[in-house]
N, C-alpha and C positions, 0 to 999 in steps of 0.2 A: 539158901537164898530166897526161895519161895516162902519159907516160914518167916524169914526176917522181913521181907518186903511185902508179904501178904498179897502178892499178885503174881499170876503166871502169865506174863505178857512181856513184850519187848521193852526193855528199860528206856530206849530212846524214843520210839514212836508210839508206844502204848498199845499196839495191835497184838492180836493173838498169833501164836505160832501155827504154821501149816506143816505138819509132819511130812517129811519126804520131799518137800519143795526146796530146791537148792538155794533159793533166796530167802524164803520166809520160815525155814526151819530154825530151831533154836541153836544157839552156841553160847559159850561163855565169853564175856567181854572182861578183860583185865583192866581195871580202873587206873592202875599205875603204869599201864602199857608194858609190863614185864610178864610175858607169857609163862615164865617159870614160877611166878609167884601165885600159887593157888590157895592162898589164905582166903577164908570166907569173906573177910572185909574187902577184899580186892576183886571180887567177882560179882557180876550181874548177868542176867540172861538177856540176850539180844538176838534179833534176826541176823542171819548170816550177812545179809546185804547191809543192814544198819551197822554191824560191826566193822564193815569195810568203809562205809560212808563217814563214820565218826572222824576219820582223819582229815576230812575236808570241811567239817562243820564245827566252827569255833564254839557255838552255843552248846553242842553236845559234849565237847571237850571240857567246857566249864562245868556242866552239870555232872560229868564223870568225876571231876576233881572234888566237887561239893559232896557227891555221894560217897566217895572214898573217905573224906574227912568225917562225914556223918557216921559212916559204918564203924570207923575206928573209935569214935567217941561214944558210940551207942551199941557196943557189942552185947548181944543178948546172953542171958544166962542159959544154962542147959535146960532148966525148967521152962523158960519162955519159948525156947525153940521147940520143945516137946509139945507144949500147949498149942502153939501156932501151927505146928505140923498136923496135930490131931484135928484142929479146927478146919484146916484146909482140906484134909482128907474127907471130912464130913460135908463141908460147904464151901469149897474153893471158889466156885462160880459165884456164889452168893456174896462173898467178900468183894470180888471184882465188880459185881453189879452195884453193890452199895457204894463203893468208891466212885464209880462212874456217875451214879445218880447224884451223889453229894457234890462232886466236882462240877457237874453241869449246873447245879443250883448256885454254886459259888460264882460261876461265870455269868449266869443270868442275873443274879442280884447285883453284881458289879456293873453290868451294862445298864440295868434299870436305874441304879443310883447315880451313876456318872452322866448318863444321857438325860437325866431329869434337869441337869443344870448346864450341860454343854451341848452344842448342836451336833458335834461329831467327835470321834476319838480316833487316833491312829491305831490301826489294827495291830501293829507290832507292839505298841505300848500296852494295849489291852491284853494281848497274849502273854507278855512278860508279867504283868501285874497279876493276872488271874492264876498263872502258874505259881507265882510266889505265894499267893493266898492259899491255894490248894496245898502246897507243901507246908506252909505254916500251920494250917488247920489239921491236915491228915498225915503229914510226913511223906506224902506221895504226890506225883504229878509230873508231867513232862511238857515241854513246849509243844511237842507234836500232838499229844492228846488234848491239850488245851486248844490248839488250833482246830482240831476236829469238833470240839464242843462249840466253838465260836462259829464255825461253818454251818453247823446245824441251827444255831440261833439266828443265822442270817439266811436261812433257806427261803425260797421264794414265798412260801406261805407264812413265814415267821414275822415277828414284830420288828426285827432289825434287818438292815441290809448292809452289804459290804460293797463299796464302790471305790473306783479310783478317782481322785481329785488331784489334778496337777501332778500326776505320776506317783501319788502317795495313796496307799490303800487305807480307807477309813471305814468306820462303822457308824451308822446313824440310824435313828428311828425311821422306819418305813412310813411314808405319807399315808395318812388314813388309819394308822394302827394305834 
């Protein structure tokens, strides 16, 4: 799975695992919900708590189904798995950092382009669009990790801000930036 997905983090939230922590340690999530089906295409790594929470999050259920279909249609060759595994053994952290940096740039560019013509954007729409763009470009990305990038881009010192307007969370360019 790590060789296939090129990342050693929770499939759902994108955060790293904490070995020995009953909530944040890793477990296998079965994409088709059949715990007896341990085919590689059916498994992703997830936090214990995220594996439980997925039953209540429709978005996570949808990305599980999408991932399962993608895995079925893009099964790696033995050579690809070996090459990816070797690469991860050498530089697993580097791959994760590269993906994170690239995904952050995708989110930042999206905000820059859209907010150049619109006064504000719905946070949920931006989150979904950026996740889609990350997946299109790199084959990776989750709603939760995209949310984290957007929160950083809306930090107090950042160019953008996240505010509630009539009960809807929006992103807009910060005054004076």
